C-alpha positions in Angstrom: 94.4 117.4 35.1 93.1 114.5 37.2 96.7 113.3 37.8 97.7 116.7 39.1 94.7 116.9 41.5 95.4 113.4 42.8 99.0 114.2 43.2 98.2 117.3 45.1 95.8 115.5 47.4 98.3 112.8 48.0 100.9 115.4 49.0 98.5 117.1 51.4 97.7 113.8 53.0 101.4 112.9 53.4 102.2 116.3 55.0 99.2 116.0 57.3 100.4 112.6 58.5 103.8 114.0 59.3 102.4 117.1 61.1 99.7 115.5 63.1 100.8 112.0 63.9 103.1 113.1 66.8 100.3 115.1 68.3 98.3 111.9 68.7 101.0 110.4 70.8 100.3 110.9 74.5 102.5 113.3 76.4 104.2 111.2 79.1 104.0 114.1 81.5 100.2 114.4 81.4 97.6 112.2 82.9 93.8 111.8 82.7 91.7 112.1 85.8 91.5 108.3 86.0 95.2 108.0 85.8 95.7 110.8 88.3 93.4 109.1 90.9 95.1 105.7 90.3 98.5 107.2 90.9 97.5 108.3 94.5 96.3 104.8 95.6 98.0 102.7 98.2 98.5 100.0 95.6 100.4 102.4 93.3 102.6 103.7 96.1 103.1 100.4 98.1 106.5 99.7 96.6 108.3 103.0 96.1 111.2 105.0 97.6 110.7 108.7 98.5 113.5 111.2 99.0 112.5 114.3 100.9 114.8 117.1 99.9 114.6 120.8 99.0 116.3 124.1 99.9 115.1 123.9 103.5 116.7 120.5 104.0 119.8 121.4 102.1 120.4 124.5 104.2 120.3 122.6 107.5 122.0 119.5 106.0 118.9 117.5 107.0 117.2 115.0 104.7 115.0 111.9 104.9 114.5 108.7 103.0 111.2 106.7 103.1 110.9 103.2 101.8 107.6 101.3 101.3 107.0 97.7 100.4 103.9 95.6 100.5 104.7 94.4 104.0 107.1 96.9 105.6 107.9 100.5 105.9 111.1 102.4 106.9 111.9 106.1 107.3 115.5 107.3 108.0 116.5 110.9 108.9 120.0 112.3 108.6 121.8 115.4 109.7 125.2 116.0 108.0 124.9 112.4 106.7 124.7 111.0 110.3 121.4 109.2 111.0 119.6 110.7 114.0 116.2 109.0 113.7 114.7 106.0 112.1 111.6 103.8 112.2 111.2 100.4 110.7 108.1 98.2 111.0 105.8 95.9 109.2 104.6 92.3 109.1 106.5 89.0 108.8 105.6 86.2 106.4 103.7 84.6 109.4 101.6 87.7 109.7 103.3 88.9 112.9 103.9 92.6 113.4 107.3 94.0 114.3 108.6 97.5 114.9 111.9 99.3 115.8 112.8 102.9 116.4 116.1 104.6 116.4 117.5 107.8 118.0 115.5 110.9 118.5 112.7 112.3 116.2 114.2 115.8 116.4 118.0 116.1 115.6 118.5 118.7 118.3 117.4 116.0 120.9 119.7 113.3 119.5 122.5 112.2 121.7 125.1 109.5 121.7 123.1 107.7 124.4 120.0 107.6 122.1 122.0 106.2 119.1 120.5 102.7 119.2 117.6 100.7 117.7 115.0 99.6 120.2 111.7 97.7 120.0 108.8 99.9 119.2 105.1 99.3 119.7 103.4 100.5 116.5 100.4 102.7 116.9 99.2 101.9 113.3 100.7 100.0 110.4 99.0 102.6 108.2 101.6 105.1 109.3 103.8 104.3 106.3 104.8 107.5 104.7 102.7 107.2 101.6 99.6 108.2 103.6 101.2 111.5 104.1 101.7 112.0 100.4 98.2 110.9 99.7 96.8 113.4 102.2 98.0 116.2 99.9 96.0 114.9 96.9 93.7 117.6 95.5 90.7 117.0 93.2 91.9 116.7 89.6 89.5 119.4 88.3 91.1 122.0 90.6 94.5 121.6 89.0 96.0 123.5 86.1 98.6 122.0 83.8 101.7 124.2 83.4 103.4 123.2 80.1 106.6 125.1 81.0 107.3 123.1 84.1 105.4 120.0 82.9 103.5 119.9 86.2 99.9 120.1 87.5 99.6 123.0 89.9 97.2 123.9 92.7 97.2 127.4 94.1 96.6 127.7 97.9 94.8 130.9 98.9 94.9 131.2 102.7 96.4 134.5 103.7 99.9 134.1 105.0 99.7 130.4 104.1 99.2 131.0 100.4 101.4 128.9 98.1 101.5 126.3 95.4 101.3 122.5 95.2 103.0 121.0 92.2 102.5 117.4 91.0 104.8 115.9 88.4 104.0 112.7 86.5 105.9 110.5 84.1 104.2 107.6 82.4 101.2 107.7 84.8 103.4 107.6 87.9 103.8 110.4 90.4 107.5 111.2 90.4 107.6 114.4 92.4 105.4 116.4 94.7 106.4 120.0 95.7 105.0 122.5 98.2 106.1 126.1 98.1 104.6 128.6 100.5 104.8 132.3 99.7 106.5 134.6 102.2 108.0 131.6 104.0 111.4 130.5 102.7 111.5 127.7 105.3 108.4 126.1 103.9 109.6 124.5 100.7 109.4 120.7 100.6 110.1 118.3 97.7 109.2 114.7 97.7 110.8 112.7 94.8 109.4 109.2 94.2 111.4 106.6 92.4 112.3 102.8 92.3 108.6 101.9 91.6 108.2 98.2 92.1 111.8 97.5 93.1 112.4 99.5 96.3 114.4 97.8 99.0 114.5 98.7 102.6 118.1 99.1 103.9 117.6 97.4 107.2 120.2 98.5 109.7 122.7 95.7 109.9 123.8 96.7 113.4 120.3 96.0 114.8 120.2 92.6 113.2 123.8 91.7 114.2 123.2 92.7 117.8 120.1 90.5 118.1 121.9 87.6 116.4 124.8 88.0 118.9 122.4 88.1 121.8 120.8 84.8 120.8 124.1 83.2 120.0 125.7 84.1 123.4 122.5 83.1 125.2 122.7 79.6 123.7 126.4 79.3 124.6 125.7 80.3 128.2 122.6 78.0 128.4 123.6 74.9 126.5 120.6 72.9 127.9 118.1 75.7 127.2 117.3 74.8 123.6 117.1 77.3 120.8 117.5 80.9 121.9 114.6 83.3 121.4 114.6 87.1 121.6 111.5 88.2 123.5 112.3 92.0 123.6 115.3 94.0 122.4 116.0 97.2 124.3 119.0 98.5 122.3 122.8 99.0 122.4 124.2 101.6 124.8 127.4 103.8 124.7 129.3 101.3 126.9 128.7 98.6 124.3 126.1 96.8 126.4 123.2 95.1 124.7 120.0 94.9 126.7 117.3 92.3 126.0 114.9 89.8 127.4 115.7 86.3 126.1 114.5 82.7 126.6 115.1 79.2 125.2 112.7 76.6 123.9 113.6 74.3 126.8 113.9 76.9 129.5 111.7 76.6 132.6 110.9 79.4 135.1 109.2 79.7 138.4 105.7 81.1 138.1 105.6 84.1 140.4 105.1 87.8 140.1 108.0 89.9 141.2 109.6 93.3 140.7 113.2 94.5 140.2 113.9 98.1 141.2 116.8 99.8 139.5 117.6 103.5 139.7 114.1 104.2 141.1 112.5 102.4 138.1 110.4 99.3 138.7 110.5 96.4 136.3 107.6 93.9 136.8 108.0 90.3 135.7 105.4 87.4 135.5 107.9 84.6 136.1 111.6 83.9 136.9 112.8 85.3 133.6 114.1 88.9 133.5 115.9 91.5 131.4 119.6 90.8 130.9 122.6 92.8 129.8 125.3 91.4 127.6 128.5 93.2 128.2 132.1 92.1 127.3 131.0 88.5 126.7 129.0 88.0 129.9 125.4 88.4 130.9 124.4 90.6 133.9 121.1 91.6 135.5 120.0 95.2 135.2 120.9 95.7 138.8 124.4 94.4 138.3 124.9 96.5 135.1 123.8 99.7 136.8 125.8 99.1 140.0 128.9 98.4 137.9 128.5 101.5 135.8 127.8 99.6 132.6 124.4 101.3 132.3 123.7 104.9 133.5 120.6 106.2 135.2 119.5 107.7 131.9 119.9 104.3 130.2 117.8 102.6 132.9 115.1 105.2 132.3 115.2 104.6 128.6 114.8 100.9 129.1 112.0 101.4 131.5 110.1 103.6 129.1 110.4 101.1 126.3 109.2 98.3 128.6 106.2 100.3 129.7 105.2 101.2 126.1 105.4 97.6 125.0 103.4 96.0 127.9 
């Protein structure tokens, strides 16, 4: 009798182990409050790629990619797979800040003449894309877990602006964030986060190659000027002209304030150096480039606006 009882108990324990062991294993789609809070920190999101997609973007053939590393940020926007806007900035190994902007922020304002990278004075290095995601974080206790979609959901109750925020996790990482507003088909955004810890910013080669070409040509035209240095880059224009301000490590200039007026725009200089235009293998002044039709009046205005914002 004792053997039967022991055998029955052993069987029950064995079955229990089979039935209940998987339940002890943590669901990779769920997080604790501590894990949730940790997933929304700058440290957790500092090396990640974000794809902004959804029905709204797919309908208009518009999409965006955001890249974050510990020292740099880039955001590129596309319409019909053609880039119409971009921003790229951060800090160098020496701790110096850099910034570039491309095209027009709204694709309806994008033109061939705005299709270039130019120097950009950053308003804040904190404007890095992840801050936008972090701004939509809600308190963990306000969320409800939906086992059917494997997401944490927050219901927004604000009249016509009512809708749902949905947060998706995998192995303690935020992998998707979705906003769906009721009675508004246009307001459906999806942020998908991936490449944690290994994202790479696809720096526009055209911008780098143009700047390298400017320095190379400057050194060839000024063989006694030392190593060429790019002070400011004002972009490439439809004619193929590259506009920049350059100098050399051995260059010397007269110390005098002066002004160059081109197409009713004033360019103020602190010494004998000036903005130059590389076109068809030769350097020209802004005045020469404008008078020869290499740069248009609109181009001059764009250059003037950049110079004003960076001074």
